[in-house]
N, C-alpha and C positions, 0 to 999 in steps of 0.2 A: 464441387472442387474438381481438379484436373486430375482426369479416369489414373489408373494405377500404376499401366502401360507408358505414361510418360518419363515415372520415373526409373523405369528401367529401360525406357529407351537410352535413358543417358549412359545408362552402365552396362549397356550393348547386350543386355537380360533379357529374354522373352518375355510378355505380360504376364502376370497373375492373378488370378482372383484372390480379391481381399475380403477375409474374413467377416461376416456380418457382426457390427461389436455386440450384438445380445449372446450371441454364440461363444463368446469368452467367460467361463466357469470358471469359478475361483479353485477349483480343483484344478484345470488347463492350467492357470498363474501359476498355482504354484508347484508342481511338478516339473523335473529335469525335462526341457523341450526336447521333444525329438521328432522326425520327418514322418512321411506314410511307411516308412519300410522300417521301423521302430530303430532307426539309427539315432545314439544321441546328438541335438547340434546344440549350437552356440546361443543362439539365441532365439525367442521365442516368435519371433514376426520375419517374415519370410524375406520381406524384402533386405532386413539389416543382416540375416545370416548371410545373404546371396554378394551384400558389400563385406563380410567377411572373408566370407571364400575366396574371392577376387583377389583382394588384399593380400591371402595369403599366396593364391598365384603371384602377383606381383611382387613376390617376395619383399617388402619393405622393410626397411632398418627396424630391428628389435626393438626399439624405442620408438618410434614412430607407430608400429605396429601394436604395443603396449597402451599407447596414446588412442590411436584409431579405437582399440578396443572399449576405453572408459568414455571412449564419446557414443560409441554404441549402445553402450548398458544407458549410460543416460535417457538416450531417445526413445529406448524402448519401455524404461522406467514411465514416460512421460506422453508414450503412445498407446501403454497399456491406461494410465490414468484417465486419458481424454477417451479411453473407448467403455471407460467406465461413464464419467460423464455422459457422453455422449446416447449411451444406454437408456441411461434415467432423463432423457430429453434436456440436458443442457447443452450449452454451446452452440445454441440455434444459428448464429451470427455467421457461424463456420469461421473465426476470428483465432481460436485454439488451434485448430485444424490447419488455418494457413500459415501461423506461425512456427508447427511443426512440421510444416512443409519446408518452410524456409529453413528451419535447421537442419533438415535433413541434406540440402542442398549445399548447407554450407559444409555438414560435414563429406559432402562426395568431393565438392572442389578443395577442401582441405587438404585433402589426400589424393590429388590428381584422379579422381574414376568419375568426371563429370563430361568426359570425349572432349575435354579443350587439348588441345596440345602446347599450349603456351604453359610456361613456366611460373606460373603464379604462386609457387610453393608456400605455404605457411609451417614454417617448417619450425616446428618447437622442438627441433634433436640439438638444439644448440644446447650442451652440457657443461663445457670445458668455457667456462670464458677467457680464461689467457689463451686458448686455442686460437681466439678470433685476432686474424693478422692485422695491422695498421691500417691497413689500406680497407678495410673494412666497410664499405657504406651498405646503406637503408634502401634501395632503390626511390632516395624521393629527395628532390634536389634542397628542401630546406631542413628537413631533416641532418644531411649530409653536412651542408653547412652548419647548422648546431652546434653538430657533435665535433667539427673539427674547433670550431673554437672551445668549444670545451676543454677538449682534448689541450691546446696549448694554452690554456689561459692559465694552470699554475693554480688555478683555484680546489683543487681536489685530489686527495691523497689516491694511491692505486686502487684500495679497497672500495672509495669512493666513488670511482672511474668506473670501476666492476659495476655496482648496481647502478649505476646512470645510462650505463651500455645496458644493460637487463630492462629498464625503463626503456630505452630508446627502442631496441628491439619487439617492446608488447607495443608500442605506439605504430610497429611497422606493420604488424600482426594484426590491431586494429584496423589501419589502411587496407589492409588486404580483404577482411571480410568483410569489410564496410565496400568494397568492390562487386565482391560476392553478392551479397544480398540487392544491390545496385543491378546488378547483372539479373537476377533471380527474377526479381521484379517485372524486369523490363520484359524478360521473356515469357512469365506469367502474363505478363497483358496481353503482349502480342498472340499467345494462344488464347487468352480467354476473346479478344478480339475474333476467330475466327469461327467463336463456339456461337451460334445461333440462339441463344433460348430467353426470350424476352423476359418468364418471369424470375428469370435469374438476376433481371439488372439491378432493383437495388440493392440486393447481396451481396453482387461484385461489385458495386460500388464503396458499400461501408469495406470491402474485403480492402479493395485498393488504397482505399484510404488510411485503413490500418496501416498497410503494409507504408505508403508513406511515409505517416506518422514514426513507424520505426525508425525510419531512412533517417526524417530527420532528429530523433534522437538519438540515433549515430553519431551522425553530424555533430552534433552539439559537446558531446563526450571527446569525438576527435578534436574539437576546437581546444575543448577546455581540459584534455589533455597534451596539447600541443604547446598553450599557453604557460602550462607547468614546467612541462622542459624549458620551456623560454627563459621562464622565470628564475629554475634551477642553474640554468646554465649560465645567465647574467650575476648572481648572487651565491652560488655557491647553496650547500645542504646545509641549514640551520642547524646550531648545537642539537636542538629539541628534537629531532625529526624522527618519527616512531619507528618506523617498516623498512626493510630493505628488499621487500620481494615487491614486483611492481603490482600484481594482483591486490595485494592486499593495501598498498599505497592508493589506487585505484579506488577501492573501497571505501577506506579511510580518508580519502577527501570528497567523495560523497555523500560520507557522511555528515561530514561538518558542513556540505551546505544545505541539509533537511532539515527538518525542524526539529531534530532530537534535544528533549533538554540534556542538560550537562550532568546528571547523575545517566540515564539513557548512553550517553557515549560514553560514559566510563565503562559503564559494562560491556558492552561495545567492541571498546577498547580492548577489555580483556578479551574477548572474545577472537578479536583478530589476530591478536599473539596468540593465542590456540591454533587458530587456524594458520600462523604465518609455519610456527613449526612444524603443522601438519604438511604442507607445501616442502618445507626444505626436506624431512624426511622421502618424500615420494621423489625428488632431485636424487638424494643419495642413492633409492634404490634404480635409481635410471642409470644414475653412473655405475652402479655394482651389476646390472642387466649390461651394459653394453662392455663391462670388462669379461663379465663370465660368455659372451659370443664372442669375444676376441680369443677368449682364450678357447673353447671350444673348437672354435677354426683351426685354430694349432694343432690342436690336439687330436681332429679328424687327420688335419695334414699327415701324423706321426703313423697314426693308423693302429693305435692301438688299443682293439676293443673293448677291455672293462677298463680302459681309461679315456675311452669316447663315453662308455653307457654311463659313468660316476660322471664327469662332466656335465652331461645332457640333463642327466637328472638337477644338477644343481641349476642351470641355465632352466628350466624350466618350473623349478619350483621359484626361481626369482621372477620367472617373467609372471606368473601365476598372479604372487607379492604385489610387481608393480602396478599390472593391471586395478586388481584391489583397492590400492592405496590410491589411483589416478582416480579410481570411481568414488569412493569416499571424499576426493580431495574435492571433484568436480560438482557434488550432491552439496559440499558443505559451501561452497563458491555460490554454488545458485542459491541455496537458502538465505546466506549472509544476503547476495543483490538482491532479493523481492523481499527479506526485511526492511533494507535498508530506502530502495525505492518507493515502497509502499508507504513510505513515512516522506519522502519528499513528494509524493503526484498528493497526498493531502493535504500538505504544503501550498502545493502551485496550486490546487485549485480555490485555496481560502480567497 
């Protein structure tokens, strides 16, 4: 794979030695991470810690910081799992490693840490739907045109328009993510071209092929997502539409296309309802975190130490809760996606 220094080059961080997979003992994994000076650190993997510390220096907004934390936690879980597999001699073709690297690059780009100056912000910091102005655009002519059509069609209640707007934003985020992956793939291929190592030829071909398969799948998802938005814009929401949260709607649509039986679909629908509650709860905590941050800023301006202390404690407790819930929600999303796509895969292979 690419030497770790390429990661750190994008972060503007000097390269670090990467721990050898076999050295990861159970105790190290289970204790609270600490660095060589015995200071407690947030993550057990050096490069993730450096991203986190950089985000704090950049003073990312509280909700973005909380989102980043849960994204890094998921990445940490996946990397530690992969290290175990690698130690057992699995992932010989480097496929999982390449996927991990791709996910890491998505995180860097998503939070503006990939060294690019463009403002390709995947801003999941949209909390209050009603704050979005009428002239709100989705940086995509097709989406903008469709949204204007939906807004003026008279087919939607205010509440339905809010749901639809969330779906449009979710689709926009997916377009951004696709562009990041595309960018990463072409950048990696450039690096590969410059690394002359004939022995790795077939392996590199395989990994590049997998990346293109991932891109194709993402493009298919985007097309299906856009078709769905087009259909809803023209026909309105059907009376039996099950869910309101874009990620849940997407999973449900994916499940209906897979080869799950009626019984399995019913059980999944129940699980998706629970998941949607989790997502709503997480959003509620994010809103509370945002409000708590505003209050803290206000109190700090007044300068009463005791008051500041109390608000800081409340803010820190909320930040902790929002991160924890973000992680649980994203892990659940990952599990559900794997469960559904494995069924879909079997179906496609028949």
